[in-house]
C-alpha positions as a printed Julia matrix, in Angstrom:
170×3 Matrix{Float64}:
 -69.68  63.49  -18.62
 -67.47  60.57  -19.68
 -69.23  60.23  -23.01
 -68.09  63.72  -23.92
 -64.45  63.0   -23.45
 -63.89  59.42  -24.62
 -62.87  60.55  -28.11
 -60.85  63.42  -26.65
 -58.88  61.01  -24.45
 -58.23  58.65  -27.36
 -57.13  61.21  -29.94
 -55.41  63.51  -27.45
 -53.3   60.63  -26.16
 -52.56  59.47  -29.69
 -51.58  63.01  -30.7
 -49.28  63.36  -27.68
 -47.59  60.05  -28.37
 -47.13  60.95  -32.06
 -45.65  64.28  -31.02
 -43.13  62.52  -28.78
 -42.28  60.06  -31.54
 -41.71  62.98  -33.93
 -39.42  64.63  -31.37
 -37.42  61.41  -31.04
 -37.12  60.88  -34.8
 -36.18  64.52  -35.4
 -33.63  64.33  -32.58
 -32.02  61.41  -34.34
 -31.87  63.38  -37.6
 -30.56  66.71  -36.31
 -29.06  68.24  -33.17
 -31.95  70.66  -32.42
 -35.36  69.1   -33.19
 -37.4   71.7   -31.33
 -38.34  73.98  -34.23
 -39.29  71.17  -36.6
 -41.28  69.5   -33.83
 -43.28  72.71  -33.45
 -44.05  72.66  -37.18
 -45.09  69.01  -36.9
 -47.36  70.05  -34.03
 -49.1   72.56  -36.28
 -50.08  69.64  -38.5
 -50.73  67.06  -35.78
 -52.92  69.22  -33.54
 -55.66  70.08  -36.07
 -55.71  66.51  -37.4
 -56.15  65.12  -33.88
 -58.81  67.71  -33.09
 -60.73  66.97  -36.26
 -60.65  63.23  -35.62
 -61.73  63.63  -31.99
 -64.62  65.93  -32.89
 -65.7   63.87  -35.89
 -65.58  60.66  -33.84
 -67.55  62.29  -31.02
 -70.15  63.66  -33.43
 -70.61  60.47  -35.46
 -70.24  57.7   -32.88
 -71.08  59.19  -29.5
 -73.56  62.0   -30.12
 -75.86  60.57  -32.84
 -74.51  62.86  -35.59
 -74.94  66.12  -33.68
 -72.32  68.53  -32.38
 -72.98  71.85  -30.69
 -70.32  74.52  -30.6
 -69.98  74.11  -26.82
 -69.53  70.34  -27.12
 -66.94  70.86  -29.86
 -65.01  73.35  -27.74
 -65.14  71.06  -24.69
 -63.95  67.97  -26.57
 -61.37  70.08  -28.43
 -60.04  71.57  -25.19
 -59.46  68.18  -23.61
 -57.88  66.89  -26.83
 -55.33  69.67  -27.32
 -54.62  69.88  -23.6
 -53.78  66.16  -23.53
 -51.54  66.54  -26.58
 -49.75  69.45  -24.91
 -49.33  67.79  -21.5
 -48.07  64.48  -22.91
 -45.69  66.26  -25.27
 -44.42  68.67  -22.59
 -43.85  66.0   -19.96
 -42.35  63.54  -22.45
 -39.87  66.05  -23.85
 -38.94  67.16  -20.35
 -38.29  63.57  -19.27
 -36.27  62.83  -22.43
 -34.09  65.9   -21.83
 -33.61  64.97  -18.16
 -32.55  61.44  -19.14
 -30.16  62.7   -21.82
 -28.49  65.87  -20.45
 -25.94  65.93  -23.29
 -28.82  66.15  -25.75
 -30.26  69.09  -23.81
 -26.88  70.82  -23.83
 -26.64  70.34  -27.63
 -30.07  71.95  -28.08
 -29.12  74.81  -25.79
 -25.8   75.35  -27.62
 -27.65  75.36  -30.94
 -30.06  78.03  -29.73
 -27.21  80.17  -28.39
 -25.33  79.78  -31.69
 -28.38  80.91  -33.67
 -28.72  83.95  -31.42
 -25.05  84.88  -31.74
 -25.07  84.37  -35.5
 -28.08  86.68  -35.85
 -26.87  89.23  -33.3
 -26.54  92.18  -35.69
 -30.02  91.69  -37.13
 -31.61  91.2   -33.72
 -29.86  94.25  -32.22
 -30.93  96.43  -35.16
 -34.55  95.35  -34.7
 -35.03  95.26  -30.93
 -31.9   96.82  -29.43
 -28.85  95.64  -27.5
 -30.65  95.33  -24.17
 -33.33  93.0   -25.57
 -30.67  90.88  -27.24
 -28.71  90.57  -23.99
 -31.87  89.69  -22.04
 -32.74  87.01  -24.59
 -29.2   85.62  -24.56
 -29.1   85.42  -20.76
 -32.56  83.81  -20.78
 -31.41  81.12  -23.23
 -28.23  80.54  -21.23
 -30.34  80.03  -18.07
 -32.72  77.64  -19.86
 -33.51  74.28  -18.21
 -35.02  71.12  -19.78
 -38.53  71.94  -18.53
 -38.43  75.23  -20.5
 -38.15  73.34  -23.77
 -40.98  70.98  -22.87
 -43.16  73.85  -21.66
 -42.54  75.82  -24.85
 -43.55  72.82  -26.94
 -46.7   72.31  -24.87
 -47.72  75.96  -25.08
 -47.29  75.9   -28.86
 -49.74  73.04  -28.99
 -52.32  74.8   -26.79
 -52.33  78.13  -28.64
 -53.06  76.73  -32.12
 -55.25  74.06  -30.51
 -57.64  76.74  -29.28
 -57.76  78.36  -32.7
 -58.3   75.08  -34.53
 -60.95  73.96  -32.0
 -63.0   77.04  -32.8
 -62.7   76.56  -36.57
 -63.35  72.8   -36.55
 -66.23  73.11  -34.07
 -67.91  75.63  -36.37
 -67.34  73.49  -39.46
 -68.63  70.27  -37.87
 -71.45  71.89  -35.87
 -74.86  70.32  -36.4
 -77.62  70.83  -33.87
 -80.82  68.78  -33.67
 -83.81  70.67  -35.1
């Protein structure tokens, strides 16, 4: 079982660390790095998945990759990226509460600035629910959101990359 996940552990951990580094660099550049970090995750996740699956296929599995193996290795890879990113962001925001408050204020400001558009599209009640939800946000919510937005595209990219790299023995 370990042979299946060696590449997943390596590239999932690397992807998670790179995601945290991106969050830190983006935090230094702007007050709310969360949206740009999500975009970076959309690039980082498929690259990490491809490398993990390619490494597994070429160096661990004698040049073969079944769809099931690709999905298994991909799952562990994107789950590691998500968990490391989620926990790291949560810890960073716990250690720097003023940074968390700046992110929260930025999100509230964006909501209030776009109030008329949001109300016209979804109604006053939905806007108020969203505003109260953002006001009640805690640091773990930001980390969890980041982790979930690495899992969702990770599943999609695992399917695509597993199909592309699939090669079964004859």
